[in-house]
PDB file of N, CA, C and O in Angstrom:
ATOM      1  N   UNK A   1     134.855 178.588  89.098  1.00  0.00           N
ATOM      2  CA  UNK A   1     133.477 178.187  88.899  1.00  0.00           C
ATOM      3  C   UNK A   1     133.029 178.654  87.524  1.00  0.00           C
ATOM      4  O   UNK A   1     133.478 179.684  87.020  1.00  0.00           O
ATOM      5  N   UNK A   2     132.130 177.872  86.926  1.00  0.00           N
ATOM      6  CA  UNK A   2     131.635 178.267  85.620  1.00  0.00           C
ATOM      7  C   UNK A   2     130.115 178.298  85.624  1.00  0.00           C
ATOM      8  O   UNK A   2     129.466 177.646  86.442  1.00  0.00           O
ATOM      9  N   UNK A   3     129.571 179.054  84.714  1.00  0.00           N
ATOM     10  CA  UNK A   3     128.129 179.226  84.590  1.00  0.00           C
ATOM     11  C   UNK A   3     127.577 178.195  83.606  1.00  0.00           C
ATOM     12  O   UNK A   3     128.163 177.974  82.547  1.00  0.00           O
ATOM     13  N   UNK A   4     126.470 177.572  83.946  1.00  0.00           N
ATOM     14  CA  UNK A   4     125.759 176.717  83.007  1.00  0.00           C
ATOM     15  C   UNK A   4     124.275 177.032  83.092  1.00  0.00           C
ATOM     16  O   UNK A   4     123.884 177.980  83.773  1.00  0.00           O
ATOM     17  N   UNK A   5     123.451 176.259  82.416  1.00  0.00           N
ATOM     18  CA  UNK A   5     122.011 176.537  82.385  1.00  0.00           C
ATOM     19  C   UNK A   5     121.379 176.548  83.766  1.00  0.00           C
ATOM     20  O   UNK A   5     120.444 177.313  84.003  1.00  0.00           O
ATOM     21  N   UNK A   6     121.866 175.714  84.690  1.00  0.00           N
ATOM     22  CA  UNK A   6     121.247 175.657  86.011  1.00  0.00           C
ATOM     23  C   UNK A   6     121.920 176.561  87.031  1.00  0.00           C
ATOM     24  O   UNK A   6     121.590 176.495  88.215  1.00  0.00           O
ATOM     25  N   UNK A   7     122.843 177.393  86.610  1.00  0.00           N
ATOM     26  CA  UNK A   7     123.494 178.307  87.537  1.00  0.00           C
ATOM     27  C   UNK A   7     124.988 178.070  87.564  1.00  0.00           C
ATOM     28  O   UNK A   7     125.565 177.503  86.635  1.00  0.00           O
ATOM     29  N   UNK A   8     125.592 178.505  88.625  1.00  0.00           N
ATOM     30  CA  UNK A   8     127.041 178.404  88.776  1.00  0.00           C
ATOM     31  C   UNK A   8     127.407 176.977  89.178  1.00  0.00           C
ATOM     32  O   UNK A   8     126.754 176.374  90.030  1.00  0.00           O
ATOM     33  N   UNK A   9     128.445 176.452  88.563  1.00  0.00           N
ATOM     34  CA  UNK A   9     128.927 175.124  88.920  1.00  0.00           C
ATOM     35  C   UNK A   9     130.334 175.231  89.487  1.00  0.00           C
ATOM     36  O   UNK A   9     131.023 176.233  89.300  1.00  0.00           O
ATOM     37  N   UNK A  10     130.737 174.195  90.172  1.00  0.00           N
ATOM     38  CA  UNK A  10     132.073 174.129  90.761  1.00  0.00           C
ATOM     39  C   UNK A  10     132.645 172.756  90.483  1.00  0.00           C
ATOM     40  O   UNK A  10     131.968 171.746  90.680  1.00  0.00           O
ATOM     41  N   UNK A  11     133.858 172.710  90.038  1.00  0.00           N
ATOM     42  CA  UNK A  11     134.527 171.429  89.833  1.00  0.00           C
ATOM     43  C   UNK A  11     134.996 170.888  91.174  1.00  0.00           C
ATOM     44  O   UNK A  11     135.575 171.613  91.982  1.00  0.00           O
ATOM     45  N   UNK A  12     134.738 169.607  91.399  1.00  0.00           N
ATOM     46  CA  UNK A  12     135.200 168.936  92.607  1.00  0.00           C
ATOM     47  C   UNK A  12     135.867 167.632  92.202  1.00  0.00           C
ATOM     48  O   UNK A  12     135.731 167.179  91.065  1.00  0.00           O
ATOM     49  N   UNK A  13     136.573 167.046  93.118  1.00  0.00           N
ATOM     50  CA  UNK A  13     137.192 165.751  92.892  1.00  0.00           C
ATOM     51  C   UNK A  13     136.540 164.744  93.831  1.00  0.00           C
ATOM     52  O   UNK A  13     136.428 164.985  95.033  1.00  0.00           O
ATOM     53  N   UNK A  14     136.112 163.620  93.277  1.00  0.00           N
ATOM     54  CA  UNK A  14     135.453 162.582  94.058  1.00  0.00           C
ATOM     55  C   UNK A  14     136.142 161.268  93.756  1.00  0.00           C
ATOM     56  O   UNK A  14     136.408 160.961  92.594  1.00  0.00           O
ATOM     57  N   UNK A  15     136.432 160.494  94.777  1.00  0.00           N
ATOM     58  CA  UNK A  15     137.031 159.175  94.591  1.00  0.00           C
ATOM     59  C   UNK A  15     135.941 158.115  94.672  1.00  0.00           C
ATOM     60  O   UNK A  15     135.117 158.120  95.586  1.00  0.00           O
ATOM     61  N   UNK A  16     135.951 157.199  93.693  1.00  0.00           N
ATOM     62  CA  UNK A  16     134.990 156.098  93.650  1.00  0.00           C
ATOM     63  C   UNK A  16     135.723 154.839  93.224  1.00  0.00           C
ATOM     64  O   UNK A  16     136.776 154.919  92.593  1.00  0.00           O
ATOM     65  N   UNK A  17     135.180 153.678  93.562  1.00  0.00           N
ATOM     66  CA  UNK A  17     135.770 152.437  93.070  1.00  0.00           C
ATOM     67  C   UNK A  17     135.791 152.429  91.541  1.00  0.00           C
ATOM     68  O   UNK A  17     134.835 152.867  90.901  1.00  0.00           O
ATOM     69  N   UNK A  18     136.868 151.938  90.968  1.00  0.00           N
ATOM     70  CA  UNK A  18     137.052 151.929  89.510  1.00  0.00           C
ATOM     71  C   UNK A  18     135.911 151.256  88.775  1.00  0.00           C
ATOM     72  O   UNK A  18     135.470 151.748  87.735  1.00  0.00           O
ATOM     73  N   UNK A  19     135.422 150.137  89.297  1.00  0.00           N
ATOM     74  CA  UNK A  19     134.346 149.430  88.601  1.00  0.00           C
ATOM     75  C   UNK A  19     133.070 150.265  88.561  1.00  0.00           C
ATOM     76  O   UNK A  19     132.306 150.180  87.599  1.00  0.00           O
ATOM     77  N   UNK A  20     132.834 151.068  89.592  1.00  0.00           N
ATOM     78  CA  UNK A  20     131.669 151.942  89.605  1.00  0.00           C
ATOM     79  C   UNK A  20     131.817 153.054  88.567  1.00  0.00           C
ATOM     80  O   UNK A  20     130.861 153.384  87.866  1.00  0.00           O
ATOM     81  N   UNK A  21     133.007 153.626  88.471  1.00  0.00           N
ATOM     82  CA  UNK A  21     133.272 154.663  87.469  1.00  0.00           C
ATOM     83  C   UNK A  21     133.107 154.091  86.062  1.00  0.00           C
ATOM     84  O   UNK A  21     132.527 154.742  85.193  1.00  0.00           O
ATOM     85  N   UNK A  22     133.610 152.887  85.834  1.00  0.00           N
ATOM     86  CA  UNK A  22     133.465 152.250  84.522  1.00  0.00           C
ATOM     87  C   UNK A  22     131.998 152.064  84.165  1.00  0.00           C
ATOM     88  O   UNK A  22     131.594 152.347  83.037  1.00  0.00           O
ATOM     89  N   UNK A  23     131.199 151.593  85.111  1.00  0.00           N
ATOM     90  CA  UNK A  23     129.773 151.401  84.841  1.00  0.00           C
ATOM     91  C   UNK A  23     129.077 152.730  84.579  1.00  0.00           C
ATOM     92  O   UNK A  23     128.237 152.832  83.685  1.00  0.00           O
ATOM     93  N   UNK A  24     129.426 153.745  85.357  1.00  0.00           N
ATOM     94  CA  UNK A  24     128.852 155.074  85.125  1.00  0.00           C
ATOM     95  C   UNK A  24     129.170 155.580  83.728  1.00  0.00           C
ATOM     96  O   UNK A  24     128.282 156.051  83.018  1.00  0.00           O
ATOM     97  N   UNK A  25     130.427 155.485  83.332  1.00  0.00           N
ATOM     98  CA  UNK A  25     130.821 155.974  82.011  1.00  0.00           C
ATOM     99  C   UNK A  25     130.155 155.189  80.902  1.00  0.00           C
ATOM    100  O   UNK A  25     129.818 155.754  79.861  1.00  0.00           O
ATOM    101  N   UNK A  26     129.957 153.890  81.106  1.00  0.00           N
ATOM    102  CA  UNK A  26     129.296 153.103  80.064  1.00  0.00           C
ATOM    103  C   UNK A  26     127.825 153.498  79.932  1.00  0.00           C
ATOM    104  O   UNK A  26     127.255 153.388  78.847  1.00  0.00           O
ATOM    105  N   UNK A  27     127.213 153.949  81.001  1.00  0.00           N
ATOM    106  CA  UNK A  27     125.814 154.367  80.960  1.00  0.00           C
ATOM    107  C   UNK A  27     125.646 155.803  80.484  1.00  0.00           C
ATOM    108  O   UNK A  27     124.640 156.136  79.857  1.00  0.00           O
ATOM    109  N   UNK A  28     126.625 156.658  80.778  1.00  0.00           N
ATOM    110  CA  UNK A  28     126.435 158.088  80.555  1.00  0.00           C
ATOM    111  C   UNK A  28     127.344 158.691  79.498  1.00  0.00           C
ATOM    112  O   UNK A  28     127.056 159.771  78.983  1.00  0.00           O
ATOM    113  N   UNK A  29     128.429 158.020  79.167  1.00  0.00           N
ATOM    114  CA  UNK A  29     129.439 158.655  78.338  1.00  0.00           C
ATOM    115  C   UNK A  29     130.164 159.695  79.186  1.00  0.00           C
ATOM    116  O   UNK A  29     129.709 160.026  80.281  1.00  0.00           O
ATOM    117  N   UNK A  30     131.256 160.199  78.705  1.00  0.00           N
ATOM    118  CA  UNK A  30     132.036 161.154  79.501  1.00  0.00           C
ATOM    119  C   UNK A  30     131.261 162.442  79.784  1.00  0.00           C
ATOM    120  O   UNK A  30     131.334 162.979  80.889  1.00  0.00           O
ATOM    121  N   UNK A  31     130.521 162.936  78.792  1.00  0.00           N
ATOM    122  CA  UNK A  31     129.831 164.220  78.963  1.00  0.00           C
ATOM    123  C   UNK A  31     128.624 164.122  79.890  1.00  0.00           C
ATOM    124  O   UNK A  31     128.259 165.119  80.513  1.00  0.00           O
ATOM    125  N   UNK A  32     127.998 162.964  79.999  1.00  0.00           N
ATOM    126  CA  UNK A  32     126.809 162.831  80.827  1.00  0.00           C
ATOM    127  C   UNK A  32     127.094 162.496  82.277  1.00  0.00           C
ATOM    128  O   UNK A  32     126.181 162.491  83.102  1.00  0.00           O
ATOM    129  N   UNK A  33     128.341 162.217  82.597  1.00  0.00           N
ATOM    130  CA  UNK A  33     128.705 161.792  83.947  1.00  0.00           C
ATOM    131  C   UNK A  33     128.341 162.838  85.001  1.00  0.00           C
ATOM    132  O   UNK A  33     127.737 162.501  86.020  1.00  0.00           O
ATOM    133  N   UNK A  34     128.696 164.084  84.772  1.00  0.00           N
ATOM    134  CA  UNK A  34     128.410 165.135  85.760  1.00  0.00           C
ATOM    135  C   UNK A  34     126.919 165.282  86.011  1.00  0.00           C
ATOM    136  O   UNK A  34     126.491 165.398  87.160  1.00  0.00           O
ATOM    137  N   UNK A  35     126.127 165.279  84.952  1.00  0.00           N
ATOM    138  CA  UNK A  35     124.679 165.395  85.116  1.00  0.00           C
ATOM    139  C   UNK A  35     124.094 164.230  85.884  1.00  0.00           C
ATOM    140  O   UNK A  35     123.215 164.406  86.729  1.00  0.00           O
ATOM    141  N   UNK A  36     124.587 163.035  85.586  1.00  0.00           N
ATOM    142  CA  UNK A  36     124.100 161.829  86.261  1.00  0.00           C
ATOM    143  C   UNK A  36     124.416 161.895  87.758  1.00  0.00           C
ATOM    144  O   UNK A  36     123.557 161.633  88.600  1.00  0.00           O
ATOM    145  N   UNK A  37     125.658 162.247  88.067  1.00  0.00           N
ATOM    146  CA  UNK A  37     126.069 162.337  89.473  1.00  0.00           C
ATOM    147  C   UNK A  37     125.310 163.455  90.180  1.00  0.00           C
ATOM    148  O   UNK A  37     124.900 163.297  91.330  1.00  0.00           O
ATOM    149  N   UNK A  38     125.122 164.583  89.499  1.00  0.00           N
ATOM    150  CA  UNK A  38     124.368 165.698  90.080  1.00  0.00           C
ATOM    151  C   UNK A  38     122.964 165.256  90.456  1.00  0.00           C
ATOM    152  O   UNK A  38     122.496 165.546  91.557  1.00  0.00           O
ATOM    153  N   UNK A  39     122.282 164.552  89.547  1.00  0.00           N
ATOM    154  CA  UNK A  39     120.927 164.084  89.835  1.00  0.00           C
ATOM    155  C   UNK A  39     120.913 163.043  90.958  1.00  0.00           C
ATOM    156  O   UNK A  39     119.986 163.020  91.767  1.00  0.00           O
ATOM    157  N   UNK A  40     121.923 162.194  91.009  1.00  0.00           N
ATOM    158  CA  UNK A  40     122.009 161.203  92.087  1.00  0.00           C
ATOM    159  C   UNK A  40     122.184 161.889  93.437  1.00  0.00           C
ATOM    160  O   UNK A  40     121.584 161.472  94.428  1.00  0.00           O
ATOM    161  N   UNK A  41     122.997 162.931  93.479  1.00  0.00           N
ATOM    162  CA  UNK A  41     123.205 163.669  94.731  1.00  0.00           C
ATOM    163  C   UNK A  41     121.924 164.411  95.118  1.00  0.00           C
ATOM    164  O   UNK A  41     121.551 164.423  96.291  1.00  0.00           O
ATOM    165  N   UNK A  42     121.245 165.031  94.143  1.00  0.00           N
ATOM    166  CA  UNK A  42     119.961 165.696  94.439  1.00  0.00           C
ATOM    167  C   UNK A  42     118.972 164.701  95.045  1.00  0.00           C
ATOM    168  O   UNK A  42     118.293 165.001  96.027  1.00  0.00           O
ATOM    169  N   UNK A  43     118.903 163.510  94.441  1.00  0.00           N
ATOM    170  CA  UNK A  43     117.993 162.477  94.940  1.00  0.00           C
ATOM    171  C   UNK A  43     118.357 162.084  96.371  1.00  0.00           C
ATOM    172  O   UNK A  43     117.484 161.987  97.233  1.00  0.00           O
ATOM    173  N   UNK A  44     119.649 161.859  96.621  1.00  0.00           N
ATOM    174  CA  UNK A  44     120.066 161.451  97.956  1.00  0.00           C
ATOM    175  C   UNK A  44     119.783 162.537  98.987  1.00  0.00           C
ATOM    176  O   UNK A  44     119.366 162.233 100.104  1.00  0.00           O
ATOM    177  N   UNK A  45     120.004 163.797  98.628  1.00  0.00           N
ATOM    178  CA  UNK A  45     119.693 164.895  99.548  1.00  0.00           C
ATOM    179  C   UNK A  45     118.203 164.949  99.859  1.00  0.00           C
ATOM    180  O   UNK A  45     117.813 165.215 100.996  1.00  0.00           O
ATOM    181  N   UNK A  46     117.367 164.696  98.848  1.00  0.00           N
ATOM    182  CA  UNK A  46     115.923 164.654  99.077  1.00  0.00           C
ATOM    183  C   UNK A  46     115.558 163.509 100.021  1.00  0.00           C
ATOM    184  O   UNK A  46     114.733 163.683 100.917  1.00  0.00           O
ATOM    185  N   UNK A  47     116.171 162.341  99.823  1.00  0.00           N
ATOM    186  CA  UNK A  47     115.909 161.194 100.697  1.00  0.00           C
ATOM    187  C   UNK A  47     116.379 161.469 102.120  1.00  0.00           C
ATOM    188  O   UNK A  47     115.711 161.093 103.083  1.00  0.00           O
ATOM    189  N   UNK A  48     117.536 162.129 102.252  1.00  0.00           N
ATOM    190  CA  UNK A  48     118.024 162.507 103.580  1.00  0.00           C
ATOM    191  C   UNK A  48     117.033 163.452 104.261  1.00  0.00           C
ATOM    192  O   UNK A  48     116.744 163.309 105.449  1.00  0.00           O
ATOM    193  N   UNK A  49     116.516 164.419 103.497  1.00  0.00           N
ATOM    194  CA  UNK A  49     115.529 165.353 104.047  1.00  0.00           C
ATOM    195  C   UNK A  49     114.262 164.638 104.480  1.00  0.00           C
ATOM    196  O   UNK A  49     113.699 164.937 105.533  1.00  0.00           O
ATOM    197  N   UNK A  50     113.816 163.691 103.664  1.00  0.00           N
ATOM    198  CA  UNK A  50     112.630 162.909 104.010  1.00  0.00           C
ATOM    199  C   UNK A  50     112.870 162.103 105.286  1.00  0.00           C
ATOM    200  O   UNK A  50     111.996 162.035 106.150  1.00  0.00           O
ATOM    201  N   UNK A  51     114.032 161.502 105.405  1.00  0.00           N
ATOM    202  CA  UNK A  51     114.361 160.736 106.618  1.00  0.00           C
ATOM    203  C   UNK A  51     114.353 161.630 107.856  1.00  0.00           C
ATOM    204  O   UNK A  51     113.922 161.213 108.930  1.00  0.00           O
ATOM    205  N   UNK A  52     114.834 162.862 107.697  1.00  0.00           N
ATOM    206  CA  UNK A  52     114.824 163.810 108.821  1.00  0.00           C
ATOM    207  C   UNK A  52     113.398 164.174 109.220  1.00  0.00           C
ATOM    208  O   UNK A  52     113.091 164.290 110.406  1.00  0.00           O
ATOM    209  N   UNK A  53     112.525 164.354 108.224  1.00  0.00           N
ATOM    210  CA  UNK A  53     111.119 164.667 108.506  1.00  0.00           C
ATOM    211  C   UNK A  53     110.462 163.503 109.241  1.00  0.00           C
ATOM    212  O   UNK A  53     109.758 163.708 110.229  1.00  0.00           O
ATOM    213  N   UNK A  54     110.691 162.283 108.761  1.00  0.00           N
ATOM    214  CA  UNK A  54     110.105 161.100 109.396  1.00  0.00           C
ATOM    215  C   UNK A  54     110.618 160.957 110.828  1.00  0.00           C
ATOM    216  O   UNK A  54     109.837 160.687 111.740  1.00  0.00           O
ATOM    217  N   UNK A  55     111.929 161.135 111.032  1.00  0.00           N
ATOM    218  CA  UNK A  55     112.499 161.016 112.382  1.00  0.00           C
ATOM    219  C   UNK A  55     111.892 162.053 113.332  1.00  0.00           C
ATOM    220  O   UNK A  55     111.574 161.734 114.478  1.00  0.00           O
ATOM    221  N   UNK A  56     111.734 163.283 112.862  1.00  0.00           N
ATOM    222  CA  UNK A  56     111.149 164.332 113.706  1.00  0.00           C
ATOM    223  C   UNK A  56     109.691 163.997 114.027  1.00  0.00           C
ATOM    224  O   UNK A  56     109.247 164.177 115.161  1.00  0.00           O
ATOM    225  N   UNK A  57     108.952 163.513 113.034  1.00  0.00           N
ATOM    226  CA  UNK A  57     107.557 163.135 113.253  1.00  0.00           C
ATOM    227  C   UNK A  57     107.464 162.006 114.269  1.00  0.00           C
ATOM    228  O   UNK A  57     106.657 162.056 115.197  1.00  0.00           O
ATOM    229  N   UNK A  58     108.303 160.979 114.082  1.00  0.00           N
ATOM    230  CA  UNK A  58     108.259 159.834 114.993  1.00  0.00           C
ATOM    231  C   UNK A  58     108.700 160.206 116.400  1.00  0.00           C
ATOM    232  O   UNK A  58     108.200 159.643 117.373  1.00  0.00           O
ATOM    233  N   UNK A  59     109.623 161.141 116.518  1.00  0.00           N
ATOM    234  CA  UNK A  59     110.051 161.589 117.850  1.00  0.00           C
ATOM    235  C   UNK A  59     108.895 162.260 118.582  1.00  0.00           C
ATOM    236  O   UNK A  59     108.742 162.099 119.793  1.00  0.00           O
ATOM    237  N   UNK A  60     108.090 163.003 117.851  1.00  0.00           N
ATOM    238  CA  UNK A  60     106.966 163.720 118.465  1.00  0.00           C
ATOM    239  C   UNK A  60     105.726 162.851 118.620  1.00  0.00           C
ATOM    240  O   UNK A  60     105.015 162.972 119.617  1.00  0.00           O
ATOM    241  N   UNK A  61     105.449 161.962 117.635  1.00  0.00           N
ATOM    242  CA  UNK A  61     104.176 161.241 117.610  1.00  0.00           C
ATOM    243  C   UNK A  61     104.300 159.732 117.723  1.00  0.00           C
ATOM    244  O   UNK A  61     103.285 159.037 117.756  1.00  0.00           O
ATOM    245  N   UNK A  62     105.506 159.212 117.784  1.00  0.00           N
ATOM    246  CA  UNK A  62     105.688 157.762 117.808  1.00  0.00           C
ATOM    247  C   UNK A  62     105.828 157.219 116.398  1.00  0.00           C
ATOM    248  O   UNK A  62     105.713 157.953 115.417  1.00  0.00           O
ATOM    249  N   UNK A  63     106.075 155.933 116.316  1.00  0.00           N
ATOM    250  CA  UNK A  63     106.319 155.274 115.024  1.00  0.00           C
ATOM    251  C   UNK A  63     105.125 155.427 114.085  1.00  0.00           C
ATOM    252  O   UNK A  63     103.970 155.430 114.511  1.00  0.00           O
ATOM    253  N   UNK A  64     105.437 155.553 112.802  1.00  0.00           N
ATOM    254  CA  UNK A  64     104.394 155.621 111.786  1.00  0.00           C
ATOM    255  C   UNK A  64     103.656 154.291 111.726  1.00  0.00           C
ATOM    256  O   UNK A  64     104.256 153.229 111.888  1.00  0.00           O
ATOM    257  N   UNK A  65     102.362 154.358 111.496  1.00  0.00           N
ATOM    258  CA  UNK A  65     101.570 153.133 111.341  1.00  0.00           C
ATOM    259  C   UNK A  65     101.687 152.638 109.903  1.00  0.00           C
ATOM    260  O   UNK A  65     102.112 153.383 109.020  1.00  0.00           O
ATOM    261  N   UNK A  66     101.310 151.386 109.669  1.00  0.00           N
ATOM    262  CA  UNK A  66     101.297 150.843 108.310  1.00  0.00           C
ATOM    263  C   UNK A  66     100.380 151.667 107.404  1.00  0.00           C
ATOM    264  O   UNK A  66     100.690 151.869 106.230  1.00  0.00           O
ATOM    265  N   UNK A  67      99.258 152.143 107.939  1.00  0.00           N
ATOM    266  CA  UNK A  67      98.333 152.955 107.153  1.00  0.00           C
ATOM    267  C   UNK A  67      98.982 154.283 106.754  1.00  0.00           C
ATOM    268  O   UNK A  67      98.819 154.730 105.619  1.00  0.00           O
ATOM    269  N   UNK A  68      99.707 154.908 107.661  1.00  0.00           N
ATOM    270  CA  UNK A  68     100.392 156.160 107.341  1.00  0.00           C
ATOM    271  C   UNK A  68     101.482 155.939 106.295  1.00  0.00           C
ATOM    272  O   UNK A  68     101.659 156.752 105.388  1.00  0.00           O
ATOM    273  N   UNK A  69     102.203 154.843 106.430  1.00  0.00           N
ATOM    274  CA  UNK A  69     103.263 154.523 105.462  1.00  0.00           C
ATOM    275  C   UNK A  69     102.653 154.288 104.087  1.00  0.00           C
ATOM    276  O   UNK A  69     103.167 154.795 103.089  1.00  0.00           O
ATOM    277  N   UNK A  70     101.567 153.530 104.020  1.00  0.00           N
ATOM    278  CA  UNK A  70     100.926 153.257 102.733  1.00  0.00           C
ATOM    279  C   UNK A  70     100.362 154.532 102.117  1.00  0.00           C
ATOM    280  O   UNK A  70     100.461 154.723 100.905  1.00  0.00           O
ATOM    281  N   UNK A  71      99.778 155.402 102.923  1.00  0.00           N
ATOM    282  CA  UNK A  71      99.268 156.680 102.411  1.00  0.00           C
ATOM    283  C   UNK A  71     100.416 157.525 101.857  1.00  0.00           C
ATOM    284  O   UNK A  71     100.263 158.172 100.821  1.00  0.00           O
ATOM    285  N   UNK A  72     101.551 157.523 102.533  1.00  0.00           N
ATOM    286  CA  UNK A  72     102.719 158.273 102.050  1.00  0.00           C
ATOM    287  C   UNK A  72     103.220 157.675 100.743  1.00  0.00           C
ATOM    288  O   UNK A  72     103.574 158.419  99.828  1.00  0.00           O
ATOM    289  N   UNK A  73     103.256 156.356 100.634  1.00  0.00           N
ATOM    290  CA  UNK A  73     103.669 155.710  99.378  1.00  0.00           C
ATOM    291  C   UNK A  73     102.762 156.134  98.222  1.00  0.00           C
ATOM    292  O   UNK A  73     103.235 156.467  97.136  1.00  0.00           O
ATOM    293  N   UNK A  74     101.456 156.115  98.473  1.00  0.00           N
ATOM    294  CA  UNK A  74     100.516 156.522  97.423  1.00  0.00           C
ATOM    295  C   UNK A  74     100.756 157.969  97.019  1.00  0.00           C
ATOM    296  O   UNK A  74     100.740 158.297  95.833  1.00  0.00           O
ATOM    297  N   UNK A  75     100.977 158.829  97.995  1.00  0.00           N
ATOM    298  CA  UNK A  75     101.210 160.249  97.717  1.00  0.00           C
ATOM    299  C   UNK A  75     102.516 160.464  96.946  1.00  0.00           C
ATOM    300  O   UNK A  75     102.561 161.244  95.994  1.00  0.00           O
ATOM    301  N   UNK A  76     103.562 159.777  97.359  1.00  0.00           N
ATOM    302  CA  UNK A  76     104.879 159.976  96.752  1.00  0.00           C
ATOM    303  C   UNK A  76     105.003 159.310  95.393  1.00  0.00           C
ATOM    304  O   UNK A  76     105.607 159.869  94.478  1.00  0.00           O
ATOM    305  N   UNK A  77     104.435 158.123  95.257  1.00  0.00           N
ATOM    306  CA  UNK A  77     104.693 157.336  94.063  1.00  0.00           C
ATOM    307  C   UNK A  77     103.473 157.147  93.169  1.00  0.00           C
ATOM    308  O   UNK A  77     103.622 156.624  92.065  1.00  0.00           O
ATOM    309  N   UNK A  78     102.314 157.532  93.576  1.00  0.00           N
ATOM    310  CA  UNK A  78     101.039 157.417  92.864  1.00  0.00           C
ATOM    311  C   UNK A  78     101.008 156.270  91.862  1.00  0.00           C
ATOM    312  O   UNK A  78     100.876 155.119  92.277  1.00  0.00           O
ATOM    313  N   UNK A  79     101.123 156.531  90.560  1.00  0.00           N
ATOM    314  CA  UNK A  79     101.026 155.483  89.540  1.00  0.00           C
ATOM    315  C   UNK A  79     102.109 154.436  89.693  1.00  0.00           C
ATOM    316  O   UNK A  79     101.859 153.245  89.507  1.00  0.00           O
ATOM    317  N   UNK A  80     103.305 154.872  90.030  1.00  0.00           N
ATOM    318  CA  UNK A  80     104.434 153.953  90.195  1.00  0.00           C
ATOM    319  C   UNK A  80     104.125 152.909  91.241  1.00  0.00           C
ATOM    320  O   UNK A  80     104.436 151.732  91.059  1.00  0.00           O
ATOM    321  N   UNK A  81     103.501 153.338  92.363  1.00  0.00           N
ATOM    322  CA  UNK A  81     103.193 152.422  93.452  1.00  0.00           C
ATOM    323  C   UNK A  81     102.161 151.384  93.039  1.00  0.00           C
ATOM    324  O   UNK A  81     102.285 150.219  93.417  1.00  0.00           O
ATOM    325  N   UNK A  82     101.154 151.770  92.281  1.00  0.00           N
ATOM    326  CA  UNK A  82     100.125 150.813  91.888  1.00  0.00           C
ATOM    327  C   UNK A  82     100.671 149.819  90.887  1.00  0.00           C
ATOM    328  O   UNK A  82     100.218 148.675  90.851  1.00  0.00           O
ATOM    329  N   UNK A  83     101.646 150.228  90.059  1.00  0.00           N
ATOM    330  CA  UNK A  83     102.252 149.315  89.085  1.00  0.00           C
ATOM    331  C   UNK A  83     103.099 148.253  89.753  1.00  0.00           C
ATOM    332  O   UNK A  83     103.090 147.097  89.328  1.00  0.00           O
ATOM    333  N   UNK A  84     103.838 148.628  90.803  1.00  0.00           N
ATOM    334  CA  UNK A  84     104.747 147.678  91.418  1.00  0.00           C
ATOM    335  C   UNK A  84     104.133 146.984  92.615  1.00  0.00           C
ATOM    336  O   UNK A  84     104.720 146.040  93.146  1.00  0.00           O
ATOM    337  N   UNK A  85     102.970 147.427  93.051  1.00  0.00           N
ATOM    338  CA  UNK A  85     102.348 146.870  94.239  1.00  0.00           C
ATOM    339  C   UNK A  85     102.982 147.472  95.473  1.00  0.00           C
ATOM    340  O   UNK A  85     104.036 148.104  95.393  1.00  0.00           O
ATOM    341  N   UNK A  86     102.352 147.281  96.599  1.00  0.00           N
ATOM    342  CA  UNK A  86     102.905 147.815  97.840  1.00  0.00           C
ATOM    343  C   UNK A  86     104.195 147.102  98.169  1.00  0.00           C
ATOM    344  O   UNK A  86     104.275 145.874  98.119  1.00  0.00           O
ATOM    345  N   UNK A  87     105.197 147.877  98.504  1.00  0.00           N
ATOM    346  CA  UNK A  87     106.508 147.294  98.822  1.00  0.00           C
ATOM    347  C   UNK A  87     106.650 147.045 100.288  1.00  0.00           C
ATOM    348  O   UNK A  87     107.689 146.557 100.733  1.00  0.00           O
TER     349      UNK A  87
END
């Protein structure tokens, strides 16, 4: 493991389709690949956590209403949501 600005890192091996790796490298260059993947994994973990919160809420209180969903969108995406309209 090595130390970097965000703490200790660990090298891992991940298999991906070649075309996906090519697109990643074209967007990030070789040096930016790890940072890009790290941020993608952080994002996915956050989304997984959000899904767990929603599932627990719905198990206790029933399905979210359209009003609750829209309020959550406004809270989560604020300016972004108003620019793209309600999804």
